[in-house]
C-alpha positions as CSV (number, residue, x, y, z in Angstrom):
1,X,-56.9,70.4,141.1
2,X,-54.2,70.0,143.7
3,X,-53.4,67.0,145.9
4,X,-50.9,67.1,148.9
5,X,-49.3,63.8,149.8
6,X,-47.2,62.7,152.8
7,X,-44.5,60.1,152.5
8,X,-44.1,57.0,154.6
9,X,-41.3,55.2,156.5
10,X,-38.2,54.7,154.5
11,X,-38.2,58.2,153.0
12,X,-36.2,59.7,155.8
13,X,-32.6,60.7,155.1
14,X,-29.8,62.0,157.4
15,X,-30.0,65.8,157.8
16,X,-33.1,66.3,155.7
17,X,-34.5,68.9,158.1
18,X,-31.4,71.1,158.3
19,X,-32.5,73.7,155.8
20,X,-36.0,73.9,157.1
21,X,-34.9,74.5,160.7
22,X,-33.3,77.8,159.5
23,X,-37.0,79.0,159.1
24,X,-38.2,80.5,162.4
25,X,-41.8,79.3,162.1
26,X,-40.9,75.8,161.0
27,X,-38.3,75.6,163.8
28,X,-40.8,76.7,166.4
29,X,-43.3,74.1,165.3
30,X,-40.8,71.3,165.3
31,X,-40.0,72.2,168.9
32,X,-43.7,72.1,169.8
33,X,-44.1,68.7,168.1
34,X,-41.0,67.5,169.9
35,X,-42.6,68.3,173.2
36,X,-45.8,66.5,172.3
37,X,-44.0,63.4,171.2
38,X,-41.2,63.4,173.8
39,X,-38.6,63.0,171.0
40,X,-35.8,65.4,170.0
41,X,-37.0,65.9,166.4
42,X,-34.5,68.7,165.9
43,X,-31.6,66.3,166.7
44,X,-32.9,63.5,164.6
45,X,-33.7,65.7,161.6
46,X,-30.2,67.2,161.4
47,X,-27.5,65.1,163.2
48,X,-28.7,61.6,163.7
49,X,-27.3,59.0,161.2
50,X,-29.2,56.7,158.9
51,X,-29.1,53.8,161.3
52,X,-30.6,55.9,164.1
53,X,-33.5,57.3,162.1
54,X,-34.2,53.9,160.7
55,X,-35.5,53.0,164.1
56,X,-39.2,52.8,163.9
57,X,-39.7,54.6,167.2
58,X,-37.7,57.5,165.8
59,X,-38.6,57.4,162.1
60,X,-42.4,57.5,162.4
61,X,-42.7,60.6,164.7
62,X,-39.9,62.4,162.7
63,X,-41.7,61.9,159.4
64,X,-45.1,62.9,160.7
65,X,-43.8,66.0,162.4
66,X,-41.8,67.0,159.3
67,X,-44.9,66.8,157.0
68,X,-47.1,68.7,159.5
69,X,-44.5,71.5,159.8
70,X,-43.9,71.6,156.1
71,X,-47.6,71.8,155.3
72,X,-48.0,74.7,157.8
73,X,-45.0,76.5,156.3
74,X,-46.2,75.9,152.7
75,X,-49.6,77.5,153.6
76,X,-51.7,76.2,150.7
77,X,-55.1,74.6,150.6
78,X,-55.3,71.4,148.6
79,X,-58.5,69.8,147.2
80,X,-57.4,66.4,148.6
81,X,-54.8,65.0,150.9
82,X,-53.4,61.5,151.3
83,X,-50.5,59.9,153.2
84,X,-48.6,56.7,152.6
85,X,-48.6,54.4,155.7
86,X,-47.5,56.5,158.6
87,X,-47.9,59.5,156.3
88,X,-51.7,59.0,156.8
89,X,-51.3,60.5,160.3
90,X,-49.8,63.7,158.9
91,X,-52.5,63.8,156.3
92,X,-55.1,63.5,159.0
93,X,-53.7,66.5,160.8
94,X,-53.5,68.5,157.6
95,X,-57.2,67.6,157.0
96,X,-58.1,68.8,160.5
97,X,-58.9,65.3,161.9
98,X,-56.1,65.6,164.6
99,X,-54.6,68.6,166.3
100,X,-50.8,68.7,165.8
101,X,-50.2,67.6,169.3
102,X,-52.7,64.7,169.1
103,X,-51.2,63.6,165.8
104,X,-47.8,63.3,167.6
105,X,-49.2,61.5,170.6
106,X,-51.0,59.0,168.2
107,X,-47.9,58.4,166.1
108,X,-45.7,57.9,169.2
109,X,-48.0,55.1,170.4
110,X,-48.0,53.6,166.9
111,X,-44.3,53.8,166.6
112,X,-43.4,52.4,170.0
113,X,-45.9,49.5,169.5
114,X,-44.6,48.7,166.0
115,X,-41.0,48.9,167.2
116,X,-41.7,46.5,170.0
117,X,-43.6,44.1,167.7
118,X,-40.7,44.2,165.2
119,X,-38.2,43.4,168.0
120,X,-39.8,40.1,168.8
121,X,-39.0,38.5,165.4
122,X,-36.4,39.5,162.8
123,X,-38.5,40.8,159.9
124,X,-38.2,43.4,157.1
125,X,-39.5,44.7,153.8
126,X,-38.2,44.6,150.2
127,X,-39.4,46.5,147.2
128,X,-40.1,44.6,144.1
129,X,-39.7,46.8,141.1
130,X,-40.9,45.8,137.7
131,X,-42.5,42.6,136.5
132,X,-46.1,41.7,135.8
133,X,-48.4,42.3,138.8
134,X,-49.6,38.7,138.9
135,X,-46.0,37.3,138.7
136,X,-44.9,39.6,141.5
137,X,-47.7,38.6,143.8
138,X,-47.1,34.9,143.0
139,X,-43.3,35.2,143.7
140,X,-44.0,37.0,147.0
141,X,-46.4,34.3,148.1
142,X,-44.1,31.5,147.0
143,X,-41.3,33.0,149.2
144,X,-43.6,33.0,152.2
145,X,-43.9,36.8,152.4
146,X,-46.8,39.2,152.1
147,X,-47.6,42.1,149.7
148,X,-47.5,44.9,152.4
149,X,-47.6,47.9,150.0
150,X,-49.2,47.7,146.6
151,X,-47.9,51.0,145.3
152,X,-48.7,50.9,141.6
153,X,-46.3,52.1,138.9
154,X,-44.5,48.8,138.9
155,X,-43.7,48.7,142.6
156,X,-44.9,46.3,145.3
157,X,-43.3,46.0,148.7
158,X,-43.0,42.5,150.2
159,X,-42.8,42.0,154.0
160,X,-42.0,39.0,156.1
161,X,-39.3,37.1,157.8
162,X,-35.7,37.8,156.8
163,X,-35.5,34.2,155.4
164,X,-38.6,34.8,153.3
165,X,-37.2,38.1,151.9
166,X,-33.9,36.4,151.2
167,X,-35.7,33.7,149.3
168,X,-37.6,36.3,147.3
169,X,-34.3,38.1,146.4
170,X,-32.9,34.8,145.2
171,X,-36.0,34.0,143.2
172,X,-37.2,37.3,141.9
173,X,-40.2,37.6,139.5
174,X,-39.3,37.7,135.8
175,X,-38.1,41.2,134.8
176,X,-38.1,42.5,138.3
177,X,-35.6,43.6,140.9
178,X,-35.8,43.0,144.6
179,X,-34.4,45.9,146.8
180,X,-34.1,45.7,150.6
181,X,-35.6,48.7,152.4
182,X,-34.3,50.6,155.4
183,X,-37.1,49.6,157.7
184,X,-37.0,47.5,160.8
185,X,-40.0,45.3,160.6
186,X,-42.7,43.6,158.5
187,X,-45.1,46.5,158.7
188,X,-48.7,46.1,157.5
189,X,-48.8,42.4,158.2
190,X,-49.9,40.2,161.1
191,X,-46.4,40.5,162.6
192,X,-47.6,43.9,163.8
193,X,-50.7,42.7,165.6
194,X,-49.4,43.3,169.1
195,X,-49.2,47.0,168.3
196,X,-53.0,47.5,167.7
197,X,-54.5,47.2,171.2
198,X,-52.6,50.2,172.7
199,X,-53.2,52.2,169.6
200,X,-56.9,51.5,169.7
201,X,-57.1,52.5,173.3
202,X,-55.1,55.8,172.7
203,X,-57.3,56.7,169.7
204,X,-60.6,56.1,171.6
205,X,-59.4,58.6,174.2
206,X,-58.7,61.3,171.7
207,X,-61.2,63.9,170.4
208,X,-61.2,63.9,166.6
209,X,-62.8,66.2,164.0
210,X,-64.3,65.4,160.6
211,X,-62.0,66.3,157.8
212,X,-62.2,69.8,156.3
213,X,-60.8,68.6,152.9
214,X,-61.1,65.3,151.1
215,X,-58.8,62.7,152.6
216,X,-58.1,59.2,151.2
217,X,-57.6,56.0,153.0
218,X,-54.8,53.5,152.3
219,X,-57.2,50.6,152.9
220,X,-59.1,51.0,149.7
221,X,-58.2,54.4,148.2
222,X,-61.6,56.0,149.0
223,X,-62.3,59.3,150.6
224,X,-63.4,59.0,154.3
225,X,-66.0,61.5,155.5
226,X,-65.8,61.2,159.3
227,X,-62.8,61.7,161.5
228,X,-63.7,58.8,163.8
229,X,-63.9,56.4,160.8
230,X,-60.6,57.6,159.5
231,X,-58.9,57.1,162.9
232,X,-60.4,53.6,163.2
233,X,-58.9,52.8,159.8
234,X,-55.5,54.1,161.0
235,X,-55.6,51.5,163.7
236,X,-56.6,48.7,161.4
237,X,-54.0,49.8,158.8
238,X,-51.1,48.7,161.1
239,X,-51.8,45.1,160.0
240,X,-53.5,45.7,156.7
241,X,-51.7,46.2,153.3
242,X,-51.3,49.7,152.0
243,X,-53.1,50.1,148.7
244,X,-51.4,53.2,147.4
245,X,-52.3,52.1,143.9
246,X,-56.0,52.6,144.7
247,X,-55.3,56.0,146.2
248,X,-53.6,57.1,142.9
249,X,-56.5,55.7,140.9
250,X,-58.9,57.9,143.0
251,X,-56.7,61.0,142.5
252,X,-56.8,60.4,138.8
253,X,-60.5,59.8,138.6
254,X,-61.1,63.0,140.8
255,X,-59.3,65.1,138.2
256,X,-56.1,65.9,140.1
257,X,-53.7,67.8,137.8
258,X,-50.9,68.5,140.3
259,X,-49.4,66.6,143.3
260,X,-47.1,68.0,145.9
261,X,-45.2,65.6,148.1
262,X,-44.1,67.1,151.4
263,X,-40.7,66.7,152.9
264,X,-38.8,64.4,152.6
265,X,-40.2,64.3,149.1
266,X,-39.3,62.1,146.2
267,X,-40.7,58.6,146.8
268,X,-44.4,59.2,146.1
269,X,-43.7,61.6,143.2
270,X,-41.4,59.0,141.7
271,X,-44.2,56.4,141.8
272,X,-46.7,59.0,140.4
273,X,-44.6,59.7,137.4
274,X,-45.0,56.1,136.4
275,X,-48.6,55.5,137.6
276,X,-50.3,58.9,137.1
277,X,-49.5,59.9,133.6
278,X,-50.5,63.5,132.8
279,X,-50.4,64.6,136.5
280,X,-47.6,67.1,137.3
281,X,-45.6,66.5,140.4
282,X,-43.5,68.5,142.8
283,X,-41.3,67.0,145.6
284,X,-40.3,69.2,148.5
285,X,-36.8,68.2,149.5
286,X,-35.4,71.3,151.1
287,X,-36.6,74.7,152.2
288,X,-35.4,76.2,148.9
289,X,-38.3,74.3,147.3
290,X,-41.1,76.0,149.2
291,X,-41.5,79.1,146.9
292,X,-41.6,76.8,143.8
293,X,-44.2,74.6,145.6
294,X,-46.4,77.6,146.3
295,X,-46.2,78.6,142.6
296,X,-47.0,75.0,141.6
297,X,-50.0,75.0,144.0
298,X,-51.3,78.2,142.6
299,X,-51.1,76.8,139.1
300,X,-53.2,73.8,140.1
301,X,-55.7,75.4,142.5
């Protein structure tokens, strides 16, 4: 049984689309998605530096477009799809909830709103790797931060003010490391509340379809049966914590045997190797990985 997953913000790397843009069909779709979003995705996926693509207004559309184009190029049908944070929007398009153009319009509103919210107060996110779950949550709370992403596999992401994150780094949980992430705000916390009104208005004006394959929600890890409910959850998820640990539990209980992570792959498959024992993983990092991913998909269909 095959799952396809879409990574979230922080997975982007300088030049990660260079090899894919040598493929005519991928290149054409990126140009179409650039038009829909009003962003030069070709430039940002090949030439822009790490600091430029760290910008929320750039990173989110770039990641969603990359996953959408990668899924189309891959051309396989999974049993279930899931995305991490902004990756949920790409997953929604793969499942047929959004058209590609509407997915880009939706993520553009989300990205701009979250970038504006992040600019009002200096905030950020840090990964806490290792430690006992209860100790990690206690340390995050003691520092004045919030558990924005509970990823499983020994990784929780804290979000909050820079002072709170500095306090967490100075007082880490026992047997845990605190690693600052390349994101520009305290996503999935109340710091992002200002971004939700415009996103709700944009989503209500869009026509959405019910998913054609099972799609999981970050809110509680469950499969969502209607497109409108899924999109409503996407709006709420801007200020709610990501429960990727629960998504992984659902994948395991459903009997998933193989998981492909779309470009820029590596983050979610890394977590899965720790949290989803017995499930094989395949991360797509360059165009050279596509043939191997198709063989992997066939083995787990």
